[in-house]
C-alpha angles and dihedrals in degrees: 000000000000114000125207092250092051092049094051094047099045107027108045115171118229119197120210132170125215138134104244097134134075127193115220113200109241105170135353141184095059121143113245099319110202105164135037124190139156127220098216099290138072095279122097127216116211122198114211116208096239092062110277133116120204130195117231117197124220091261093055097257118136122230108244093224118069116242091216135357117190096150089130092065100036121086109242101201093116118213109092101336132082135069099345111158140043132179132169120220112252087241094045093129088062106030102027093222124148132167134221135193114212143158109243125219089276091055095249126130121260126186108197139174122222132184132229116246115266091222104039119033091200093060129066127210109247090197093059095079116143111184106223102179138349135183137180122260112210093198135025098248137063100045098150094201107181124133129193139158117234125218086261090067094246125127116244120202128191119214128186124228093264097268141252108103133299093013094274093189093049090233099152094062093039112095093192093078137044099238122112091018147112107234128203123197140164111239097174117118089015120179135173089258094046109022093172144000132219115248107241092230096054105131100240103041091112094047110093090195094056135072110252093221093066117110098168137349146192096086126141106195112338097199097190133346131188144184121240103244091215103042102018089230114155120237123192129186106205119192114230132221109240108318116032141036115201142202118205123202120195118184119234088243092065114117097206135253097099119155111214092196111244126165090018092056135018102209105314097334127085118258109166116343097177108139090353126146121249115285088244088068093056132085110226125204121276087223138006139175133205129240093259124142092015098305111151118144131039126214110202120223143169143290108255110244100158124119103225096079114038092179089065096048110133095008118137113223125210138150143210115232096205101051094033089230125147115211138185135196123221126184114228119175092332094313122110110222118196121205121194123198127189122239137150114254144085096252108206103153144021124206134202117213121215090262093053096255114138134233134186129208129213119209087232089074109266131113121201135193114236110236133185105238093210090064100029102056125044102175098187094049098042099041090069091067103101118217115194147214097018111195088044133187116182105356138024123205126205117197113205097171095109100050136066094200111119108229115205103184144005117211127187118204130191119233091267089062097253116144106234103167129029117185127182118224113255127200096262118116088220110035120199122211122193112230101163089103091062125087122247114272147077121316139174119232122199126191116197125197127214090257095051099267111149132198120193123198136171114241127196122200120198 
């Protein structure tokens, strides 16, 4: 068990600032996207807070038909409630089951299973709902809301401490309720009479004073958790009260029952230790950061396990909603170093594509791919691609005679970030693109190479 003293002496957190990341717009015009998951193929499923799930194709286009619409049973008050979590069953390709975490019209948490349509795999049956688990929320905030299947096949659920401020009901340290916890249940062979079972190795099954569903506790508002797809380690981003944001790392070898410390501690500092266990019985965060420079609320993410950006391999990505920064942790000689980079967006969710590449969603409606700048932009090589005339009127010409970079596509975006023209590279040295069908104004043009290199240029149409 890590103690506070051990943590502070061995795992110091170094903050650095650089601009090593680029965000490549993937899809826009969504409505408050708060969860991104894949179902085992190259499509992405995006949960919107008001109660809808949309299918995003690999090229960033959005299926015209909603995957699921349960707006009628999801509270639409915004803030921290709504449709918050999505997880596909490990055997989704066979059984068609997926699970959602939402706040119902009474404001309470519902974990429900739905089924894919038998006639259209890109549409779910809204009438197939099987409520797996529900519990009361005493306040409107701190709902947690994430869902994920572990490598053990069990469904993990994050719950907040019930809300208000300072955990006034002391829920997180109370094993007799499900608030401020990470839950672990068995949803296989579910039926209306028995929607889930308790895994026999859950840590509190022999404790008559504890809820059997609890896997770990002492959380405030775990706004996103994930499993490392390579190691199965568990990562949790837990939102702090007024001083610290924390990241918890739990090894895959853990057998459950960990106490992450809230409301006794906020990060590594004491908050309210009345009736709290000794610090030696708690598991402290692997990293934390203070509320400096306006930072105030962490969004947990994923370990990068893609192949496009070797420099990011093994980095844990997270964000702060208030400062619009995206950060990542990297382990260097036993020290976790955290890098923060400035962007513009209310970052509420990360997503992991089937190939391990990462995405990030802004509450404003856009989803971006996370790109390593060192590999994505080669200024000297790409600046020799001539674009003329600019301003343009009817046609735009791109001269590739001075570069050996193989461009795969050219995309033109309007100033709201919507892709309005997507052109494949042909074999002409000077490629002509018709723009007479576009309105006058300012646009952004991106050229993408076959290895992920991106060039961005402002375009004016008269």
